C-alpha atoms as an extended CHARMM CRD file, in Angstrom:
* protein
*
       148  EXT
         1         1  MET       CA            -25.1450000000       20.1720000000        9.7950000000  PROA      1               0.0000000000
         2         2  SER       CA            -21.8120000000       18.4740000000        9.3000000000  PROA      2               0.0000000000
         3         3  THR       CA            -21.0660000000       14.8000000000        9.7200000000  PROA      3               0.0000000000
         4         4  GLY       CA            -19.2560000000       13.8040000000       12.8850000000  PROA      4               0.0000000000
         5         5  ILE       CA            -16.1190000000       11.7040000000       12.4880000000  PROA      5               0.0000000000
         6         6  LEU       CA            -15.0460000000        9.0790000000       15.0070000000  PROA      6               0.0000000000
         7         7  ILE       CA            -11.7190000000        7.2760000000       14.6780000000  PROA      7               0.0000000000
         8         8  VAL       CA            -11.5920000000        3.8870000000       16.4190000000  PROA      8               0.0000000000
         9         9  ALA       CA             -8.1530000000        2.2880000000       16.1410000000  PROA      9               0.0000000000
        10        10  HSD       CA             -5.3960000000        0.4500000000       17.9680000000  PROA      10              0.0000000000
        11        11  ALA       CA             -3.7520000000        2.6390000000       20.6100000000  PROA      11              0.0000000000
        12        12  PRO       CA             -2.2200000000        5.1920000000       20.0560000000  PROA      12              0.0000000000
        13        13  LEU       CA             -3.1620000000        5.4740000000       16.3580000000  PROA      13              0.0000000000
        14        14  ALA       CA             -6.6130000000        7.0130000000       16.7680000000  PROA      14              0.0000000000
        15        15  SER       CA             -5.3530000000        9.8740000000       18.9430000000  PROA      15              0.0000000000
        16        16  ALA       CA             -2.2920000000       10.3770000000       16.7570000000  PROA      16              0.0000000000
        17        17  LEU       CA             -4.4190000000       10.6640000000       13.6190000000  PROA      17              0.0000000000
        18        18  ARG       CA             -6.7540000000       13.1090000000       15.3590000000  PROA      18              0.0000000000
        19        19  ALA       CA             -3.7980000000       15.2330000000       16.4800000000  PROA      19              0.0000000000
        20        20  CYS       CA             -2.4590000000       15.3320000000       12.9230000000  PROA      20              0.0000000000
        21        21  VAL       CA             -5.7750000000       16.3610000000       11.4240000000  PROA      21              0.0000000000
        22        22  LEU       CA             -6.2800000000       19.0580000000       14.0620000000  PROA      22              0.0000000000
        23        23  HSD       CA             -2.8780000000       20.4680000000       13.1110000000  PROA      23              0.0000000000
        24        24  VAL       CA             -4.3520000000       21.1640000000        9.6580000000  PROA      24              0.0000000000
        25        25  TYR       CA             -7.9790000000       21.8060000000       10.6880000000  PROA      25              0.0000000000
        26        26  PRO       CA             -7.9190000000       23.1510000000       14.2760000000  PROA      26              0.0000000000
        27        27  ASP       CA            -11.5520000000       24.2340000000       13.9510000000  PROA      27              0.0000000000
        28        28  ALA       CA            -12.6090000000       20.5700000000       13.6060000000  PROA      28              0.0000000000
        29        29  ALA       CA            -11.8440000000       19.6330000000       17.2350000000  PROA      29              0.0000000000
        30        30  SER       CA            -15.4860000000       19.0560000000       18.1670000000  PROA      30              0.0000000000
        31        31  ALA       CA            -16.2670000000       17.2290000000       14.9080000000  PROA      31              0.0000000000
        32        32  VAL       CA            -13.4440000000       14.6660000000       15.0680000000  PROA      32              0.0000000000
        33        33  LEU       CA            -13.0760000000       12.3860000000       18.0770000000  PROA      33              0.0000000000
        34        34  ALA       CA            -10.8400000000        9.4000000000       18.6980000000  PROA      34              0.0000000000
        35        35  LEU       CA            -10.9540000000        6.1590000000       20.6330000000  PROA      35              0.0000000000
        36        36  ASP       CA             -7.6850000000        4.3320000000       21.1980000000  PROA      36              0.0000000000
        37        37  VAL       CA             -8.3120000000        0.6510000000       21.8290000000  PROA      37              0.0000000000
        38        38  ALA       CA             -5.5570000000       -0.8050000000       24.0130000000  PROA      38              0.0000000000
        39        39  PRO       CA             -4.7520000000       -4.5280000000       23.9070000000  PROA      39              0.0000000000
        40        40  GLN       CA             -6.0120000000       -5.0700000000       27.4480000000  PROA      40              0.0000000000
        41        41  ASP       CA             -9.3320000000       -3.2000000000       26.9240000000  PROA      41              0.0000000000
        42        42  PRO       CA            -12.3750000000       -5.4890000000       26.9690000000  PROA      42              0.0000000000
        43        43  PRO       CA            -14.4140000000       -5.0330000000       23.7590000000  PROA      43              0.0000000000
        44        44  ASP       CA            -17.5930000000       -4.2540000000       25.7370000000  PROA      44              0.0000000000
        45        45  GLN       CA            -15.7960000000       -1.4330000000       27.5490000000  PROA      45              0.0000000000
        46        46  SER       CA            -14.4700000000       -0.0430000000       24.2410000000  PROA      46              0.0000000000
        47        47  LEU       CA            -17.9910000000       -0.2110000000       22.8070000000  PROA      47              0.0000000000
        48        48  ALA       CA            -19.3580000000        1.7350000000       25.7790000000  PROA      48              0.0000000000
        49        49  TYR       CA            -16.6960000000        4.4290000000       25.3070000000  PROA      49              0.0000000000
        50        50  ALA       CA            -17.3970000000        4.5530000000       21.5700000000  PROA      50              0.0000000000
        51        51  LYS       CA            -21.1270000000        5.0240000000       22.2050000000  PROA      51              0.0000000000
        52        52  ALA       CA            -20.3750000000        7.8860000000       24.5820000000  PROA      52              0.0000000000
        53        53  LEU       CA            -18.1160000000        9.5330000000       21.9800000000  PROA      53              0.0000000000
        54        54  LEU       CA            -20.8180000000        9.1710000000       19.3290000000  PROA      54              0.0000000000
        55        55  VAL       CA            -23.2340000000       11.0190000000       21.6300000000  PROA      55              0.0000000000
        56        56  THR       CA            -20.5590000000       13.6790000000       22.2860000000  PROA      56              0.0000000000
        57        57  LEU       CA            -20.2230000000       14.2650000000       18.5340000000  PROA      57              0.0000000000
        58        58  GLY       CA            -23.8740000000       15.3360000000       18.5700000000  PROA      58              0.0000000000
        59        59  ALA       CA            -24.1820000000       14.8680000000       14.8080000000  PROA      59              0.0000000000
        60        60  SER       CA            -27.1960000000       13.2630000000       13.1640000000  PROA      60              0.0000000000
        61        61  ASP       CA            -24.7890000000       11.3530000000       10.8950000000  PROA      61              0.0000000000
        62        62  ALA       CA            -21.4240000000        9.9120000000       11.8220000000  PROA      62              0.0000000000
        63        63  LEU       CA            -18.5820000000        8.4480000000        9.8270000000  PROA      63              0.0000000000
        64        64  VAL       CA            -16.5730000000        5.9220000000       11.8070000000  PROA      64              0.0000000000
        65        65  LEU       CA            -13.0590000000        5.2140000000       10.5790000000  PROA      65              0.0000000000
        66        66  THR       CA            -11.0760000000        2.2500000000       11.8170000000  PROA      66              0.0000000000
        67        67  ASP       CA             -7.6300000000        0.8750000000       11.0760000000  PROA      67              0.0000000000
        68        68  VAL       CA             -7.7540000000       -2.8670000000       10.3260000000  PROA      68              0.0000000000
        69        69  PHE       CA            -10.7960000000       -4.7570000000        9.0930000000  PROA      69              0.0000000000
        70        70  GLY       CA            -11.5080000000       -7.7370000000       11.3320000000  PROA      70              0.0000000000
        71        71  ALA       CA             -9.4430000000       -6.5030000000       14.2890000000  PROA      71              0.0000000000
        72        72  THR       CA            -10.9620000000       -5.5690000000       17.6470000000  PROA      72              0.0000000000
        73        73  PRO       CA            -11.3500000000       -1.8220000000       16.9230000000  PROA      73              0.0000000000
        74        74  CYS       CA            -13.2250000000       -2.5970000000       13.7040000000  PROA      74              0.0000000000
        75        75  ASN       CA            -15.3920000000       -5.2160000000       15.4200000000  PROA      75              0.0000000000
        76        76  VAL       CA            -16.2720000000       -2.6730000000       18.1230000000  PROA      76              0.0000000000
        77        77  ALA       CA            -17.0670000000       -0.0730000000       15.4390000000  PROA      77              0.0000000000
        78        78  GLN       CA            -19.3130000000       -2.5430000000       13.5790000000  PROA      78              0.0000000000
        79        79  LYS       CA            -21.3670000000       -3.0530000000       16.7320000000  PROA      79              0.0000000000
        80        80  LEU       CA            -21.3870000000        0.6990000000       17.3150000000  PROA      80              0.0000000000
        81        81  ILE       CA            -22.9630000000        1.6220000000       13.9890000000  PROA      81              0.0000000000
        82        82  ASP       CA            -25.5450000000       -1.1750000000       13.9950000000  PROA      82              0.0000000000
        83        83  GLY       CA            -28.9240000000        0.5660000000       13.8600000000  PROA      83              0.0000000000
        84        84  GLN       CA            -27.3680000000        4.0440000000       13.7060000000  PROA      84              0.0000000000
        85        85  ARG       CA            -27.2730000000        6.6170000000       10.9140000000  PROA      85              0.0000000000
        86        86  SER       CA            -23.5710000000        5.9500000000       10.5860000000  PROA      86              0.0000000000
        87        87  LYS       CA            -21.1630000000        4.4280000000        8.1150000000  PROA      87              0.0000000000
        88        88  LEU       CA            -17.9320000000        2.5350000000        8.7550000000  PROA      88              0.0000000000
        89        89  VAL       CA            -14.7770000000        2.5670000000        6.6430000000  PROA      89              0.0000000000
        90        90  ALA       CA            -11.7650000000        0.4000000000        7.5250000000  PROA      90              0.0000000000
        91        91  GLY       CA             -8.1760000000        1.1330000000        6.5240000000  PROA      91              0.0000000000
        92        92  VAL       CA             -7.9670000000        4.6860000000        7.8210000000  PROA      92              0.0000000000
        93        93  ASN       CA             -4.9050000000        6.7060000000        6.9040000000  PROA      93              0.0000000000
        94        94  LEU       CA             -4.0930000000       10.3880000000        7.2340000000  PROA      94              0.0000000000
        95        95  PRO       CA             -4.9790000000       11.4130000000        3.6470000000  PROA      95              0.0000000000
        96        96  MET       CA             -8.3640000000        9.6840000000        4.0550000000  PROA      96              0.0000000000
        97        97  LEU       CA             -8.9950000000       11.5110000000        7.2960000000  PROA      97              0.0000000000
        98        98  LEU       CA             -7.9420000000       14.8910000000        5.8910000000  PROA      98              0.0000000000
        99        99  ARG       CA            -10.2940000000       14.4110000000        2.9610000000  PROA      99              0.0000000000
       100       100  THR       CA            -13.2270000000       13.5180000000        5.1980000000  PROA      100             0.0000000000
       101       101  VAL       CA            -12.6700000000       16.4780000000        7.5020000000  PROA      101             0.0000000000
       102       102  ASN       CA            -12.4110000000       18.8230000000        4.5440000000  PROA      102             0.0000000000
       103       103  TYR       CA            -15.7180000000       17.5840000000        3.0700000000  PROA      103             0.0000000000
       104       104  ARG       CA            -17.6340000000       16.8460000000        6.2860000000  PROA      104             0.0000000000
       105       105  GLN       CA            -20.4720000000       19.1750000000        5.1930000000  PROA      105             0.0000000000
       106       106  GLU       CA            -21.4290000000       16.7210000000        2.4270000000  PROA      106             0.0000000000
       107       107  SER       CA            -23.8780000000       13.8440000000        2.7520000000  PROA      107             0.0000000000
       108       108  LEU       CA            -22.7390000000       10.7390000000        4.6040000000  PROA      108             0.0000000000
       109       109  ASP       CA            -22.8530000000        8.5760000000        1.4620000000  PROA      109             0.0000000000
       110       110  LEU       CA            -20.7420000000       11.0470000000       -0.5190000000  PROA      110             0.0000000000
       111       111  LEU       CA            -18.3560000000       11.3750000000        2.4180000000  PROA      111             0.0000000000
       112       112  VAL       CA            -17.7990000000        7.6030000000        2.4150000000  PROA      112             0.0000000000
       113       113  THR       CA            -16.9520000000        7.7720000000       -1.2950000000  PROA      113             0.0000000000
       114       114  ARG       CA            -14.5180000000       10.6300000000       -0.6650000000  PROA      114             0.0000000000
       115       115  ALA       CA            -12.9220000000        8.7600000000        2.2570000000  PROA      115             0.0000000000
       116       116  VAL       CA            -12.2550000000        5.6420000000        0.2070000000  PROA      116             0.0000000000
       117       117  ALA       CA            -10.9620000000        7.6810000000       -2.7400000000  PROA      117             0.0000000000
       118       118  GLY       CA             -8.7440000000        9.8160000000       -0.5000000000  PROA      118             0.0000000000
       119       119  GLY       CA             -7.3000000000        6.7760000000        1.2000000000  PROA      119             0.0000000000
       120       120  THR       CA             -6.5770000000        4.7880000000       -1.9340000000  PROA      120             0.0000000000
       121       121  GLN       CA             -5.4380000000        7.6370000000       -4.1720000000  PROA      121             0.0000000000
       122       122  SER       CA             -2.7970000000        8.6070000000       -1.6400000000  PROA      122             0.0000000000
       123       123  ILE       CA             -1.0720000000        5.2320000000       -1.8810000000  PROA      123             0.0000000000
       124       124  MET       CA              1.6760000000        5.3540000000       -4.4850000000  PROA      124             0.0000000000
       125       125  GLN       CA              5.2620000000        4.4490000000       -5.0270000000  PROA      125             0.0000000000
       126       126  VAL       CA              7.4660000000        7.5230000000       -4.9060000000  PROA      126             0.0000000000
       127       127  ALA       CA             10.6020000000        7.5390000000       -7.0230000000  PROA      127             0.0000000000
       128       128  VAL       CA             13.8090000000        8.8290000000       -5.5090000000  PROA      128             0.0000000000
       129       129  THR       CA             15.5110000000       11.2210000000       -7.8760000000  PROA      129             0.0000000000
       130       130  ALA       CA             18.4430000000       13.5760000000       -7.5870000000  PROA      130             0.0000000000
       131       131  PRO       CA             17.5410000000       17.2260000000       -6.9810000000  PROA      131             0.0000000000
       132       132  GLN       CA             17.5290000000       19.3530000000      -10.1130000000  PROA      132             0.0000000000
       133       133  ASN       CA             20.9520000000       20.1830000000      -11.5420000000  PROA      133             0.0000000000
       134       134  GLN       CA             22.7140000000       17.7680000000       -9.2010000000  PROA      134             0.0000000000
       135       135  SER       CA             24.0290000000       14.3550000000       -9.9390000000  PROA      135             0.0000000000
       136       136  ARG       CA             23.8750000000       11.4760000000       -7.4990000000  PROA      136             0.0000000000
       137       137  LYS       CA             26.9270000000       11.0840000000       -5.2830000000  PROA      137             0.0000000000
       138       138  GLN       CA             28.8980000000        7.8870000000       -5.2170000000  PROA      138             0.0000000000
       139       139  HSD       CA             28.9610000000        6.8290000000       -1.5730000000  PROA      139             0.0000000000
       140       140  ASP       CA             32.1840000000        5.6950000000        0.0290000000  PROA      140             0.0000000000
       141       141  HSD       CA             31.4710000000        2.9800000000        2.5910000000  PROA      141             0.0000000000
       142       142  ASN       CA             33.6500000000        4.7830000000        5.1420000000  PROA      142             0.0000000000
       143       143  HSD       CA             32.0400000000        8.1770000000        4.6050000000  PROA      143             0.0000000000
       144       144  HSD       CA             28.6150000000        9.0560000000        5.9970000000  PROA      144             0.0000000000
       145       145  ASP       CA             26.6090000000       12.0530000000        4.8560000000  PROA      145             0.0000000000
       146       146  HSD       CA             24.4000000000       13.4830000000        7.5590000000  PROA      146             0.0000000000
       147       147  GLN       CA             21.3560000000       15.5580000000        6.6860000000  PROA      147             0.0000000000
       148       148  GLN       CA             19.0140000000       17.4250000000        8.9600000000  PROA      148             0.0000000000
């Protein structure tokens, strides 16, 4: 059985991340759920919703991903996994989520390792270079190039 994945993050990030991952893995709709925590939501109410979503996942193991360690969504998620066969990883980003969905058939411990690796390995500085066989243009302050 595959691991269920629950994203608990500041609104609207959780739903946005879920929508992005379902664009790539549409078959994962029942395995990936999201809880957007709005600023006005009481933590106890968010915890109740999170518990209901965990039951909806129906998985024996769950990986909970949250955005910012120490913020309300993460604090809710920490309470959620207490006493459960679940793991929590903070700092969710799209590459992390894609990696976890791709490998959700693996054990929960291995999935946590893949999540952290996927999230951190995707962070890099990207150099801006001119396309092959083209030199960089000198920009005139009065001229604006528009690209689509």
